[in-house]
C-alpha positions in Angstrom: 60.1 -1.2 -60.7 59.1 1.1 -63.5 60.3 4.8 -63.5 59.0 7.3 -66.1 61.1 9.8 -67.9 58.9 12.6 -66.6 59.4 11.5 -63.0 63.2 11.4 -63.5 63.2 14.9 -64.9 61.0 16.2 -62.1 63.7 15.3 -59.5 66.7 16.8 -61.4 67.7 14.0 -63.7 68.1 14.3 -67.4 67.4 11.5 -69.8 69.6 11.3 -72.9 68.5 8.4 -75.1 68.4 5.6 -72.6 71.0 7.1 -70.3 70.0 8.8 -67.1 72.3 11.7 -66.1 72.1 13.2 -62.6 72.3 16.9 -62.2 72.5 17.8 -65.9 71.2 21.4 -66.2 68.0 21.6 -68.2 68.0 25.4 -68.1 66.2 28.1 -66.2 64.0 30.4 -68.2 65.1 33.8 -69.3 63.4 36.5 -67.1 64.5 40.1 -67.2 61.5 41.3 -65.1 61.9 39.2 -62.0 63.7 41.2 -59.4 64.0 38.3 -56.9 63.8 38.4 -53.2 66.0 40.6 -51.1 67.1 44.1 -50.2 67.5 45.4 -53.8 64.3 46.8 -55.3 65.7 49.0 -58.1 69.1 49.4 -59.8 69.7 52.4 -61.9 72.1 51.6 -64.7 74.1 54.1 -66.8 77.1 53.5 -69.1 79.4 50.8 -67.9 81.9 52.1 -65.3 85.3 50.4 -66.1 86.7 51.3 -62.6 83.6 49.7 -60.9 83.8 46.7 -63.2 87.5 46.2 -62.2 86.5 46.3 -58.5 83.8 43.8 -59.3 86.2 41.5 -61.1 88.4 41.5 -57.9 85.4 40.7 -55.7 84.3 37.9 -58.1 87.7 36.4 -58.1 88.0 36.5 -54.3 84.4 35.5 -53.3 82.7 33.8 -56.3 85.3 32.0 -58.4 85.5 28.9 -56.2 82.1 28.0 -57.5 81.5 30.1 -60.6 83.5 30.6 -63.8 82.5 33.0 -66.6 82.4 30.5 -69.4 81.8 27.1 -68.0 79.5 25.2 -65.6 81.4 24.5 -62.4 79.8 24.1 -59.0 77.3 26.7 -60.1 76.3 28.1 -63.5 78.5 29.9 -65.9 78.1 33.7 -65.4 78.8 35.0 -68.9 75.5 36.2 -70.3 73.8 36.4 -66.9 72.8 40.1 -67.6 71.0 38.8 -70.7 69.1 36.3 -68.6 68.4 38.1 -65.3 67.5 41.6 -64.1 70.2 43.6 -62.3 68.0 43.4 -59.1 67.8 39.6 -59.4 71.6 39.3 -59.8 72.3 41.5 -56.8 69.6 39.8 -54.7 70.9 36.4 -55.5 74.4 37.6 -54.4 73.2 39.2 -51.2 70.4 36.8 -50.2 71.0 33.4 -51.8 69.0 31.3 -49.2 66.1 33.7 -49.3 66.1 33.6 -53.1 66.1 29.8 -53.2 63.3 29.7 -50.6 61.0 32.1 -52.5 62.1 32.8 -56.1 61.0 30.2 -58.7 64.1 30.7 -60.9 66.5 30.4 -58.0 64.6 27.2 -56.9 65.0 25.8 -60.4 68.7 26.5 -60.4 69.1 24.9 -57.0 67.4 21.8 -58.5 69.7 21.8 -61.5 72.9 22.3 -59.7 72.0 20.5 -56.4 74.1 23.0 -54.3 72.8 25.9 -52.2 74.8 29.0 -53.0 76.2 30.4 -49.8 76.3 34.1 -48.7 79.9 35.2 -49.1 79.7 38.2 -46.8 79.5 40.8 -49.6 78.2 44.3 -49.2 75.6 45.9 -51.5 78.6 47.9 -52.9 80.4 44.7 -53.6 77.3 43.1 -55.2 76.9 46.2 -57.4 80.6 46.1 -58.5 80.2 42.4 -59.4 77.1 43.3 -61.4 79.1 45.9 -63.3 81.8 43.3 -64.0 79.1 41.0 -65.4 77.7 43.9 -67.5 81.2 44.6 -68.9 81.9 41.0 -69.6 78.6 40.5 -71.3 79.0 43.7 -73.4 82.4 42.4 -74.6 81.1 38.9 -75.4 80.0 37.9 -78.9 76.3 38.1 -79.4 76.1 34.3 -79.4 77.0 34.4 -75.7 73.6 35.9 -74.9 70.7 33.9 -73.7 69.4 31.0 -75.6 65.9 29.7 -74.9 66.4 27.5 -71.8 63.8 24.9 -72.5 65.5 23.7 -75.7 69.1 24.8 -75.6 70.7 24.3 -79.1 73.4 21.7 -79.7 76.7 22.9 -78.3 75.0 25.0 -75.6 76.4 25.1 -72.1 74.2 23.9 -69.3 71.8 26.6 -68.2 71.1 27.7 -71.7 74.0 30.0 -72.5 75.9 29.3 -75.7 79.5 28.1 -75.3 82.0 30.7 -76.5 83.7 30.0 -79.8 87.3 28.9 -79.5 
């Protein structure tokens, strides 16, 4: 049986030389205009609120960190730089409505294909989701410029899955 490289990539496999790797993230595109699918239609942002970010960090550690880390791919994508890749509304809608997002949003569908795991709703309120967004904003503001979004289609050498650059050690 003959299998083409294109057909392998279309079903979530990556081909590196002659080695086929299942589930290797190829990278979702950067889209800061997509608001996603869910209850959040508009988020008004001002200066970063450190107290809200601290609340968001606590929610992230309690509800999200089993599957997400800031700086590494885990069960789900690394979160550092997410505010450089996704709109505030998209981030909150993914947090509040993950199954609706993967059913209807093309970027969420691509991420589901890359990570092969459906993100589950963690019983967070809109206020919790907004606090997590503020934590991500604070983390991204403090990160070096290199931790922003790299073009996903062709991530540079040393890039983490999903297109974000790995932080310097």
